[in-house]
N, C-alpha and C positions, 0 to 999 in steps of 0.2 A: 163573236167568232174568236176562236183561239187558234193561232198559227200552229201550235204544237199538235193540234188535232188533224192537221192537213199534211198528207204525204205530198211533197212537191211534185212527184211524178204524176199525181192527179191533175196538176195544172197543164201538163203536156196533153193528157187525154182530153181535158176540158177545151183546150185550144182547138184540137182537131174536131171534137164533137160540135163545137159552136160554128166552126168554119164549114164543116160538111153537112151538118144538120141531119146526120144519119149514123146510127150505131153500126149498121152493116158496112158503110163506106169507111167509117173510122177504124173498124177492125183491120182492114187492109193497110191503112196508113200507119197504124200503131203497131202492127205485127203482133196483135194479141188475139186471143180467141173471142168469140161472140160473148161467151159467159164472162170472161175477164173484163171486157169493155162494158158490158151491161152492169157488172158489179161496180166498176169505177164510176159510172154515171149514177148509180144508186148512192154511193158514198158522197159524191159531189152534191147530189140533191139534198142529202141529209145535212151536209156541212153548210150549204147556202140556204137551207130551208126554203127551197124553191124547186119546181120541176125542171127548170132550165130549157128542156126541149119537150114539146107535147105534140101528139098526133092530132091533126085535124083532118079527119077523113083519110085520104091517101097521102097527105102532105105532113111533114114534120116542120113545126115552126118553133122559133125561140120565144120564150117568155120575155117580158120586159126586162127582168133581171138578167136573163141570158144575153139579150142584146147589149145590155149595159156592161157586161163583163168582157166582151170581145176585145176592145182596145186595151183595157188595163191588163188583162191576162197576157196578151201578146207583148205588151211593153215589159212586163215582169220577165217573161221568158227571154226576150231579146236582151234585157239587161244581164240576166244570168249567163247567157251565151257569150256576151261581150266580156264579162268579167272572167269567165273561164278561159277565153281565148287569149287573154293578156299574157304575154311571155311565152306563148307556144309557137 
């Protein structure tokens, strides 16, 4: 994985997608269109070489990789938020 291939805004989308387990719900949280959110998920799937979220019948579940990313992604975003809030 190469960090220069990852738009850091995708981490925000990934955080919401993993938490909500729904593109439709993530659309409202991210204030993006369905198309933009689906596109972000597609780019994340390419980057991580994993489906991350999969439909199983009427339920969307996280893959093992998706589950494993929940904590680390949240930690990275919290660290960025903390860094940016210093001095403000």
